[in-house]
C-alpha positions, 0 to 999 in steps of 0.5 A: 483486486477489489477494494474488499480484497485489498482491505482483507490482505492489508488486515493480515499485516501485524498491527496495520490499521485502517482509516477511511479518509480523503473522500472515501479512500481506504488508508492503511497505516503502521505506526501511524505511517501510511504504506498503502491506500485504495481510492473508491470506485468512481461513479462511472464504474472505474475500478478502485485505484490502489497506491503503495510505497515502493523501494527506489529501484521498484519505483523506477521499474513500475512507473513505466509499466502499462497501467501504472503511474507515479502516484499523484501527490506521493510520487516524490516519496516513491509511490505508484498507483495502479490505474488499470485493473489488469496492471498487476496480478493479485499475487504480485500486488499482495507481494508489493503491499507486503513490501510497502508495509516492510519499508514503512516498518523499517522507517519507524523508530526502534521504540515504536517497532518495539511497542508494536512488537515488530522487532522480531521479523514476524509481521503477519497476524 
């Protein structure tokens, strides 16, 4: 998945916001909390590295898969990073991004979920 495809998918999630920070990372948030990020391609042509929040069980499974590592600086919070372009299919990655979003939505206060209109279970634009 390219960075543009990553951004396009994350933009379909209701009330998700994007900022570029930390040296050009595309950081996606809901209610001010991060659920996924994509580091820019490196000067030597390495693909962008995508990181996202996981459930405890999925984290335990994915971190041992080829091309996937515990995300630097975020692993203790159960995040993984794709280090190879073929580590996961685009469709699987989209599903994981959707779940990452839902995990973070679930951690928001009821008040913030209500303010964002996310208490109805419909989180797509």
